[in-house]
N, C-alpha and C positions, 0 to 999 in steps of 0.2 A: 613396166607400165607403158601403156600405149600412148603415143602422142595424139593430141587432139587433131581433128580434121582441119580446123582453121589454121593451125600451125603448118600442117602438111601443105595445104593449098598455098599459103603465103610463101613458104620456102620455095616451092616449085615455081610459082609465078615470079618470084624475085630472081631465081636462077635463070629462068627463060628470058626475062626482060632486061637483065643486066649481063654484061659480058664478063662474068666472073668464073673462077674455077669452083669445083665442088667443095674443096676444103675452105675456101673463103666464105661461101654461103653457109656451110655447115657451122663455121665459127660464129657467124652473125646470129644464127638461130639457135645455137647451143645444142646441136645434134651431131652425131658422128658422120664422118665422111661416107661410110658405107651406107648408112641410113639415107643420107641425102641422095646418093646415087640410086638406091633402090626406089625411092619416091619418084625421081625423075624418070627412071626406066618404066615404072608402073604407069605413070602418066602418059608416056609416049606409046606404050603398048596397049593400054586399056582406056585411056582418057580420064581416069579417075585415080585418086590417091587415098581414097577412103580406107579406113581400117577394116579389114575383113577378119572375122572370127574364124578360127581354125575349126574344121569339121571334127577333128579329133578322132580318136578310136572309139568305136561303139562299145557300150558296156557288154560284158559277157553275161552278167546276170541282169536281165531286162527288168524294167519297171513293173511290168505285169506280174512278175514273179516275186516282187518284194514282200507281199503279204504272206505268201506261202513260205518264203525263206525265213521270215521273221517268226512265223509259227513253229517251223522246224527247229530254229535256234532256241526258242523259249522252251520247247519240249525236251531238248537235249542240252540244257544249260551247263551241265558239268562235263560235257564232251570236249575233246581237244579239237583244234581247227582241222586236223587231218581226219578225225572221226566225223566231224560235221560235213566235210567234203564227201566222204564215203556215203554217208546217209543221204545227202542231196543227190548223189549219182544214182543211188538205188531207187529213190523216190521219183526223180525227174528225168533220169537218163542223161544228165549233163554233168560232165566232169569239171570241177572247179579246183584251182590251185588253192593252197592255204592262204596265199596273199590275197586272192580274190575274195575268199571267205572273210578274211580279216577286214578288208576294205568295205565289204557289204555290211558287216556288223557295225562298223564305225559309221557308215553312211545312214543306217537306220536309227542311229542314236542309242544303240544298245551298248552296255558295258559288260565286261566279263569280270566278275568279282570272285576272288578266291575265298575259300572257306576260312572261317575264323581259326587262326593259329593259336593253339593252346600250348603253353610252354610245359616242360616236363614237371616242374615243381607243382604247378597248378593241377596237372593231370593226376599226380599222386594224391592230392587232397580230395579228389572226387570220390565220394563213398557210395552214394545212392544213384539210382537211375534218373531221378528227377533232377539232381544236380548235373548229371551228364547231359541231359536234354537241353539245359540252359546253354552249355558251350557249343552244342551242335546246331542250335537254332540259327 
């Protein structure tokens, strides 16, 4: 969890205005010594201690391709993640790992449901095609 900017500014100004060590000011404000040192260094280098969000790594599967990816997954709902990756590479020319496919499916809010499992005893009781369709639906 990120510390508030008010706390950062207060801690840095307290450190600069009082002749104390990092560990003393860190103990007063309830932060780590390394955190306190990092805030003071950031203030001396850049003049600000504001929380900066990480740029992060860009998504492999861009937002523009979400609808095409979702359509492909829905058309091939019974396929494995590896097979979905192969289909996507064939259609779009972009190779995706199975982990990327799994994350994209989760991000789109899709779930992968397995077929209904019918135990052996119940399978033996099925006599007509209409009864079999009930279990396969």
